[in-house]
N, C-alpha and C positions, 0 to 999 in steps of 0.2 A: 651558736650555729649546733646542726645535726649529728647526731650521730653520723657514723663515715658508715656511705653506700655502698653493700658488693652486686656485682652483676657473674650470675654463671650465663661460661660462654662453652656449648655444650654440638660433638661437635665430631661425623664424621666424614674419613676423605681416605680411598682408594689408589688415589690418580693423582695430590696434596693439593689440587683445587682446590678444591672446600676446604683445602687449615691454612693457606692460603687469604680465602678469603675469610672468613675464623680471626689469623693473628692480623690483620689488615682493621677488622673490628678493636677487637684488644684491643691493637696501638689506637685508634682513635679515642675507648670507652680514656685505656688508661690515663693521656694528655687530663685529662678532671681530675680535678684535685677533689677530693673528698670521696675517694672511691674507689676500693678495691674488686681487682678484676680479674676472675680462675676461668681459665682453660686449658676444659678440661674432651677428653678423648669421651665416645659415649660406652665403653668398653669400662672406664672407672666414672667414672661417674653416678650416683645415686640418689637415694631419695633421702640422708644428708644433706647433700651438698643442693638438693632441689629447694627445703626447707628452709637450709641457710644465708640463700638468697634473696636481696628482695626486687631482681629481677632477669630476666633470660636472655639470649640469644641460640636460636637451634642453627645451625648451621650445618646442609647435608648434601650431599648425589643422587642427582633424581638417580633413582637403577630401575628399570624394567618399567616408570610410569610412576614410582612409591619413590617413599624416601628410602636413605637404606637401611642394609636388614641389623647396622649395628644402632643405630638412630631406631630402631620398631623397639627392638630389644631391649637400649637402654628403657624409651614411656614404659616397656611393657614389664620390667623390672621395679620403676618409683611410683603411678602412676596409683595403686590405690594407696600409698604408701601416703600421700600427700594433698588426696582429695579431702578438696572441706578445706583446707589448713593454706588455704599458699592464694584463695580467688582474691581474685584484682589486681592483684604483681604487673606488669610491663612482662610483652616480650614482644620478641620480632623475628625476623627469619629468613636465611641467605640459603639460596639453591645454584648447586654446581649444574648447570645441567645439557646435559648436547643438542636440546633441541625444541624441548619448552617449559619446563619447569613448573606447567601450571595443578599436577594431578597432585606431583610432592607438599607447595604448600597450601594448597587443599590437605591433608593430608594430616601434619603439624597443624591446620585450625582446625579441626576437626577435637583434633586432642587437646590442641591449648582451650578452647569454648570448655570442654568439657573438666581442663581442672576452673571454669571458668576466672581466665589472665585476660590479662587487656591483651587485644593488641596494638602494639603502639606507628607501623607502621607499614607502606605494602611490601610482601616479601618482596626481599632484593636476587632479584634471579643475576644469576647471570650467564648468559648461553657461547658456551663453546663449539660452538657446531661436530661434534663428534658426529661421523654418521658409520663409522667403517670401525668395525675390530678392529684394529691396525691404532688409530685416532680414538677408539672410546678408552681401550685399554690401555695407551701409554701416556706418558709423567704431564702434566699440565701446568702451561703457564695465561696467564691469566692476568688482564692487558696490564697499565695500571693506573688507568679512563676507570678499572670495573673494582680496582682495590679503592680508591683515591673513593665512592662509593660506601663504600664497605666499611672503611676508615668514618667516614662520618655518621652512616648510621649507628655504628661502636659512639661514637664523641654523641651526637644524641641522645642518647639512647642514657650516658653514662648521667652527662650533665641535665636529664628529663629526673633523671637517680633524685642525682643530690639535689637541684630546687625542689624536691618531689611536686615536681609536675604532673609526676601519676606515678 
């Protein structure tokens, strides 16, 4: 049997929606034996965590049509320290958006392309439809069916890592 594989989930969340999505993905990944899963807030994750992982899930709210500043800070702090050292490793992304999410997804894709990571799924975007200041700043509750999608992505990522599919 192969050595235990590792999945790093890096997230940022201000109102709880993205955290719920990341936790659901972690639960799905942990259902697979033969994998360790580390869930880290973007402020706590760094280059050493990236180098130690076999695959990645990046989770962020879309703030002003971009990834969150905390996730961007994680990428800024880690980018050059791991460049050309993680080529070909798989990744996926989780986006919690008020209306769209695609710009944040594209931003992660550009960074991952620079790291030469391999996407294993389309970005999973959950739309909360928060459009007013009050709704945007309010604590989020992600619907169970959306959390199931996040859990399934985590499980698929873990299974693929363990089986050596990617």
